[in-house]
C-alpha positions in Angstrom: 23.4 -11.1 25.6 21.0 -13.3 23.7 19.9 -12.1 20.3 16.2 -11.8 21.2 16.4 -10.9 24.8 13.1 -9.3 25.9 11.5 -9.5 22.6 7.9 -10.5 21.9 7.5 -12.9 18.9 4.6 -14.5 17.1 4.8 -17.6 15.0 1.7 -19.0 13.3 1.2 -22.5 12.5 3.9 -23.5 15.0 2.9 -27.0 16.2 5.5 -29.0 14.1 8.2 -28.7 11.6 10.1 -25.6 10.7 7.9 -23.3 12.6 8.1 -25.3 15.8 11.9 -25.5 15.4 11.9 -21.7 15.0 9.9 -21.2 18.1 12.5 -23.1 20.0 15.3 -21.2 18.7 13.5 -17.9 19.5 13.0 -19.1 23.1 16.6 -20.1 23.4 17.6 -16.6 22.4 15.5 -15.0 25.2 12.0 -14.2 23.3 8.7 -14.7 24.7 6.9 -16.5 21.9 3.1 -16.7 21.0 2.4 -19.7 18.8 -0.7 -20.7 17.0 -2.1 -23.9 15.8 -5.5 -25.1 14.6 -5.7 -28.5 16.8 -5.6 -27.9 20.4 -4.0 -31.2 21.3 -1.0 -30.5 18.9 -0.9 -26.8 20.2 -0.8 -27.9 23.9 1.9 -30.6 23.1 3.9 -27.9 21.5 3.6 -25.5 24.4 4.5 -28.3 26.8 7.6 -29.0 24.7 8.8 -25.4 24.5 8.5 -24.5 28.1 7.1 -21.4 30.1 8.3 -18.6 27.8 5.6 -19.8 25.2 1.9 -18.8 24.9 -0.3 -20.9 22.7 -3.3 -19.4 21.0 -5.7 -21.8 19.1 -6.3 -20.1 15.9 -6.7 -20.7 12.2 -4.9 -18.2 10.0 -7.7 -18.3 7.4 -10.3 -17.3 10.0 -10.3 -13.5 10.7 -12.3 -13.9 13.9 -9.4 -16.1 15.2 -6.8 -13.5 14.2 -8.7 -10.8 16.0 -8.6 -13.1 19.1 -5.0 -13.6 18.7 -4.2 -10.0 18.5 -6.5 -9.4 21.6 -4.6 -12.0 23.6 -1.3 -10.6 22.8 -2.5 -7.0 23.5 -3.7 -8.1 27.0 -0.5 -10.2 27.8 2.3 -8.3 26.3 1.0 -5.3 24.6 3.4 -5.4 21.5 4.9 -7.5 18.8 8.6 -7.2 18.0 8.8 -10.3 15.6 6.2 -11.8 13.4 7.0 -15.1 11.5 4.0 -15.7 9.4 4.4 -19.4 8.8 1.0 -20.9 8.6 0.4 -22.4 5.2 -1.3 -25.3 3.4 -1.2 -26.7 -0.1 -1.7 -29.5 -2.6 1.6 -30.5 -4.0 0.3 -32.9 -6.6 -2.6 -31.2 -8.3 -2.2 -30.7 -12.1 -3.7 -27.7 -13.8 -6.7 -29.8 -15.2 -7.6 -31.0 -11.6 -7.8 -27.5 -10.0 -11.2 -26.7 -8.6 -12.8 -23.6 -7.1 -12.7 -25.3 -3.8 -9.1 -26.4 -3.9 -8.1 -23.0 -5.0 -9.9 -21.3 -2.3 -8.6 -23.7 0.3 -4.9 -22.9 -0.5 -5.3 -19.2 -1.1 -7.4 -18.6 1.9 -4.6 -19.7 4.3 -1.5 -18.9 2.3 -2.4 -15.5 0.9 -5.4 -14.2 2.5 -4.4 -15.6 5.9 -0.9 -14.2 5.7 -2.2 -10.8 4.6 -4.7 -10.6 7.3 -2.3 -12.0 10.1 0.0 -9.0 9.3 -2.8 -6.5 9.1 -4.5 -7.5 12.4 -1.1 -7.5 14.3 0.1 -4.3 12.5 -1.2 -2.0 15.4 0.8 -4.1 17.9 4.0 -4.1 15.9 6.8 -2.1 17.5 8.8 0.4 15.4 11.8 -1.5 14.1 9.9 -4.9 14.1 10.9 -7.8 11.8 8.2 -9.6 9.7 9.3 -12.9 8.0 7.0 -14.6 5.6 7.3 -18.2 4.8 7.4 -19.0 1.1 9.0 -21.8 -0.9 12.0 -22.2 -3.1 9.7 -23.8 -5.5 7.9 -20.6 -6.2 11.0 -19.6 -8.3 10.8 -23.0 -10.3 8.4 -24.6 -12.6 7.2 -27.6 -10.7 4.5 -29.7 -12.4 1.4 -30.3 -10.3 1.9 -27.3 -8.0 0.1 -24.6 -10.0 -1.9 -23.2 -7.0 0.3 -23.9 -4.3 3.4 -22.2 -5.6 1.4 -19.3 -7.0 0.2 -18.7 -3.5 3.8 -18.7 -2.3 4.9 -16.4 -5.1 2.4 -13.9 -3.8 4.3 -13.6 -0.6 7.4 -12.3 -2.3 5.3 -9.5 -3.6 3.9 -8.8 -0.3 7.4 -8.4 1.1 8.4 -5.9 -1.5 5.2 -3.8 -1.2 5.2 -3.9 2.6 8.9 -2.9 2.9 8.1 0.2 1.1 4.9 0.8 2.9 6.1 0.3 6.3 9.6 2.1 6.0 8.5 5.1 8.0 8.2 2.8 11.0 11.5 0.9 10.3 9.6 -2.3 9.9 11.7 -4.9 7.9 9.8 -7.4 5.8 11.6 -10.4 4.4 10.9 -13.8 2.9 12.3 -17.3 3.8 12.2 -19.7 0.9 12.9 -23.3 2.0 13.7 -26.1 -0.2 13.0 -29.8 0.6 13.0 -29.9 4.4 12.9 -33.1 6.6 9.4 -32.3 8.3 6.7 -34.7 9.5 5.0 -34.4 6.2 7.8 -36.0 4.4 7.6 -39.2 6.6 4.6 -40.5 4.5 6.4 -40.2 1.2 7.5 -43.5 -0.5 11.2 -44.0 0.0 11.8 -43.9 -3.8 10.1 -40.5 -3.8 12.1 -39.2 -1.0 15.2 -40.4 -2.6 14.4 -38.7 -5.9 13.7 -35.4 -4.2 17.0 -35.5 -2.5 18.7 -36.2 -5.6 17.4 -32.9 -7.1 19.1 -30.9 -4.4 22.6 -29.9 -5.3 23.6 -30.5 -1.7 22.3 -34.1 -2.0 20.0 -34.1 1.0 17.0 -32.6 2.6 17.4 -29.6 4.9 16.6 -29.9 8.7 14.0 -27.7 10.4 16.8 -26.3 12.6 18.5 -25.0 9.5 15.3 -23.1 8.6 15.0 -21.9 12.2 18.6 -20.3 12.1 17.9 -18.6 8.9 14.7 -17.2 10.4 16.4 -16.2 13.5 18.9 -14.2 11.3 16.0 -12.3 9.7 14.4 -11.7 12.9 17.3 -10.3 14.9 19.4 -7.3 14.6 22.0 -9.4 12.8 19.9 -8.5 9.6 19.4 -5.0 10.5 20.1 -3.8 6.9 18.2 -6.6 5.2 14.8 -5.6 3.9 12.4 -6.7 1.2 14.7 -9.7 0.3 14.1 -13.4 -0.3 16.5 -15.7 1.6 16.6 -19.2 -0.1 17.5 -22.1 2.2 17.2 -24.7 -0.3 20.4 -26.5 -0.7 20.8 -24.8 -4.0 17.6 -26.1 -5.6 16.5 -22.7 -6.9 20.0 -21.4 -7.7 21.9 -24.2 -9.6 
């Protein structure tokens, strides 16, 4: 039997990269998956690629009205959520402390922190007892990376969410965990200069970028009953970046 047979999953920000690969893995394991994206053209392309067991909902995770609409669509079509991968995120990876502005701070925290919190809150009434929530952080949140003050602080907040929500939701057997990727070969990497890409890869103990499919398999583990006794933890999928 497939690992997610009959399950209803939600993945935010799933039009490309790690989240899209995770949606593909969930569908392959038998789930019906709701995916969100801000751009309709990219959302439609992702749905077409993933097939009939996927529902696309255009939504910005930083917009509470969009999150209400997402919850309403799920309630009408499936009535529950068994798995939530809160993956939508944004950030400026080259913004030194002296360059941070009120606008840049709000832009990052509105999506990564506020958006994640309210995504979980809005879907909480639909979460089934025993559901799994996975939050998408970053291995960099455990490191000191110059120029990433705001972005990595926003990702570190998700680690705190997982601890608190695990304690708060334990009576419903809802597990909350964090996935923390290292450098991953996503579309955003393609625009980097080759010298920069090589430098980043050289900093990974395994000597390479990870792939979106490697992240997807780790999220699948946290989403499925394979991790039934795993709660409140952070799973690093980073080639050793934050460990060595």
